[in-house]
C-alpha positions as CSV (number, residue, x, y, z in Angstrom):
1,M,-25.4,-17.2,12.5
2,L,-23.5,-16.1,9.3
3,G,-26.8,-16.5,7.4
4,R,-28.2,-13.7,9.4
5,T,-25.3,-11.3,8.7
6,G,-24.4,-9.4,5.7
7,L,-21.9,-12.2,4.8
8,F,-24.9,-13.8,3.2
9,Y,-24.1,-11.4,0.2
10,W,-20.8,-13.1,-0.5
11,W,-22.7,-14.8,-3.3
12,V,-22.9,-11.4,-5.0
13,I,-19.1,-10.9,-4.6
14,L,-18.5,-14.3,-6.2
15,L,-20.9,-13.6,-9.0
16,V,-19.3,-10.3,-9.8
17,I,-15.8,-11.9,-9.8
18,A,-17.0,-14.8,-12.0
19,F,-18.7,-12.5,-14.5
20,D,-15.8,-10.1,-14.6
21,L,-13.3,-12.9,-15.2
22,L,-15.5,-14.5,-17.9
23,T,-16.0,-11.3,-19.8
24,K,-12.3,-10.5,-19.7
25,L,-11.4,-14.0,-20.9
26,L,-13.9,-13.6,-23.8
27,V,-12.2,-10.3,-24.7
28,I,-8.7,-11.8,-24.6
29,N,-9.7,-14.7,-26.7
30,N,-11.8,-12.8,-29.3
31,I,-10.4,-9.3,-29.7
32,P,-6.8,-8.6,-30.5
33,Y,-4.9,-6.2,-28.2
34,Q,-6.0,-2.7,-29.0
35,G,-8.6,-4.1,-31.4
36,T,-12.1,-2.6,-31.5
37,V,-15.6,-4.2,-32.2
38,E,-18.3,-1.6,-32.7
39,L,-21.6,-2.7,-31.2
40,I,-23.6,0.5,-31.9
41,P,-22.6,4.0,-33.0
42,C,-21.7,5.0,-29.4
43,L,-20.5,1.7,-27.8
44,S,-17.6,-0.5,-28.7
45,L,-15.8,-3.5,-27.2
46,V,-12.1,-2.9,-27.1
47,H,-9.1,-4.7,-25.7
48,V,-6.8,-2.4,-23.7
49,Y,-4.7,-2.5,-20.6
50,N,-4.8,-0.1,-17.7
51,T,-1.8,-0.1,-15.4
52,G,-3.3,2.8,-13.4
53,A,-6.5,3.3,-11.5
54,A,-9.6,5.0,-12.5
55,F,-9.2,7.0,-15.7
56,S,-5.7,5.6,-16.0
57,F,-4.6,7.6,-12.9
58,L,-0.8,6.9,-12.3
59,S,-0.6,4.6,-15.3
60,D,2.8,5.9,-16.4
61,S,4.4,5.6,-13.0
62,G,6.8,2.8,-13.6
63,G,4.9,-0.2,-12.1
64,W,5.0,0.6,-8.3
65,Q,1.4,1.8,-8.5
66,A,0.1,-1.8,-9.0
67,Y,1.3,-2.7,-5.5
68,L,-0.4,0.4,-4.1
69,F,-3.7,-0.5,-5.8
70,I,-3.5,-4.1,-4.7
71,G,-2.9,-3.0,-1.2
72,I,-5.7,-0.6,-1.1
73,A,-8.1,-3.1,-2.6
74,L,-7.1,-5.8,-0.2
75,L,-7.6,-3.5,2.7
76,A,-11.0,-2.6,1.3
77,V,-11.9,-6.3,1.1
78,V,-10.9,-6.8,4.8
79,F,-12.9,-3.7,5.8
80,I,-16.0,-4.8,3.8
81,T,-15.8,-8.4,5.1
82,V,-15.9,-7.0,8.7
83,A,-18.6,-4.6,7.9
84,L,-20.8,-7.3,6.3
85,Y,-20.2,-9.6,9.3
86,R,-21.4,-6.8,11.7
87,T,-24.4,-5.9,9.6
88,P,-27.7,-7.7,9.7
89,R,-28.7,-9.4,6.4
90,G,-31.9,-7.3,6.3
91,K,-30.0,-4.1,5.5
92,W,-30.0,-5.4,1.9
93,M,-29.1,-2.1,0.2
94,Y,-26.1,-1.4,2.4
95,C,-24.9,-5.1,2.2
96,L,-25.4,-5.2,-1.6
97,S,-23.5,-2.0,-2.1
98,L,-20.6,-3.3,-0.2
99,A,-20.7,-6.7,-1.9
100,L,-20.6,-5.0,-5.4
101,I,-17.7,-2.8,-4.4
102,C,-15.8,-5.9,-2.9
103,G,-16.4,-8.1,-6.0
104,G,-15.2,-5.3,-8.3
105,A,-12.1,-4.7,-6.2
106,V,-11.3,-8.4,-6.2
107,G,-11.9,-8.8,-9.9
108,N,-9.3,-6.0,-10.6
109,V,-6.8,-7.3,-8.1
110,I,-6.9,-10.7,-9.8
111,D,-6.0,-8.9,-13.1
112,R,-3.2,-7.0,-11.4
113,L,-1.7,-10.1,-9.8
114,Y,-2.0,-12.2,-12.8
115,Y,-1.2,-9.8,-15.6
116,G,0.3,-6.7,-13.9
117,Y,-2.5,-4.6,-15.3
118,V,-6.3,-4.5,-15.6
119,I,-8.1,-5.5,-18.8
120,D,-10.6,-2.9,-19.9
121,F,-13.0,-3.5,-22.7
122,I,-16.2,-1.3,-22.6
123,L,-15.9,2.0,-24.5
124,F,-18.6,4.6,-24.6
125,Y,-18.1,7.6,-27.0
126,I,-19.7,10.3,-29.1
127,R,-17.7,10.5,-32.4
128,G,-15.5,13.6,-32.5
129,V,-16.9,15.0,-29.2
130,F,-16.4,12.7,-26.2
131,T,-14.8,9.4,-25.3
132,Y,-15.2,7.9,-21.8
133,P,-12.1,5.9,-20.7
134,A,-12.5,2.1,-21.3
135,F,-13.7,0.1,-18.3
136,N,-14.8,-3.4,-17.3
137,I,-17.4,-5.3,-15.4
138,A,-15.4,-4.9,-12.1
139,D,-15.5,-1.1,-12.6
140,C,-19.2,-1.2,-13.3
141,A,-19.9,-3.2,-10.1
142,I,-17.7,-0.7,-8.1
143,C,-19.6,2.3,-9.5
144,I,-23.0,0.8,-8.9
145,G,-22.0,-0.2,-5.4
146,V,-20.8,3.3,-4.6
147,A,-24.0,4.8,-6.0
148,L,-26.1,2.4,-3.9
149,L,-24.0,3.2,-0.9
150,L,-24.7,6.9,-1.4
151,V,-28.4,6.4,-1.9
152,Y,-28.4,4.3,1.4
153,T,-26.4,6.9,3.3
154,V,-28.6,9.8,2.2
155,F,-32.0,8.2,2.3
156,F,-32.0,5.2,4.6
157,E,-29.1,5.1,7.1
158,K,-30.8,7.6,9.5
159,K,-34.1,5.5,9.4
160,D,-32.1,2.4,10.2
161,Q,-30.3,4.0,13.1
162,E,-33.7,5.3,14.4
163,N,-35.3,1.9,14.2
164,R,-32.3,0.3,16.0
165,N,-32.6,2.9,18.8
166,D,-36.4,2.3,19.1
167,K,-35.8,-1.4,20.0
């Protein structure tokens, strides 16, 4: 039964969590805090902490925000698990998008629970012009998941509903 539901995509969630944790451990063990390793002229690996959310939102709020972000992420995990259970495995784009979002959320929750902050390490920039806030693999998974969910909603959800109504 579970193999026919979107819960099949838990392997994606586990893969995202594992890759996120592995890359963060590599950063912790190889780049000193606030250190930088330039890979190419617009991309560096850094070792920074983020006590806030996206773009360091609420990062200077005294610590209570970690509990808020953990709570929101755990609610999202529950919602996504229920949604995956109720969704047929064949709706791969929808299921994959939810799995990526869930894996990213769990990866950052693990950081918040263990360290009290999230470890970020990917930094894109154009010297003297633009610097994007540092991020991590969990953040990448969430962004890709949200983008896939938007594509699914705009282009495929209506077709899926019509196909379901035709049966």
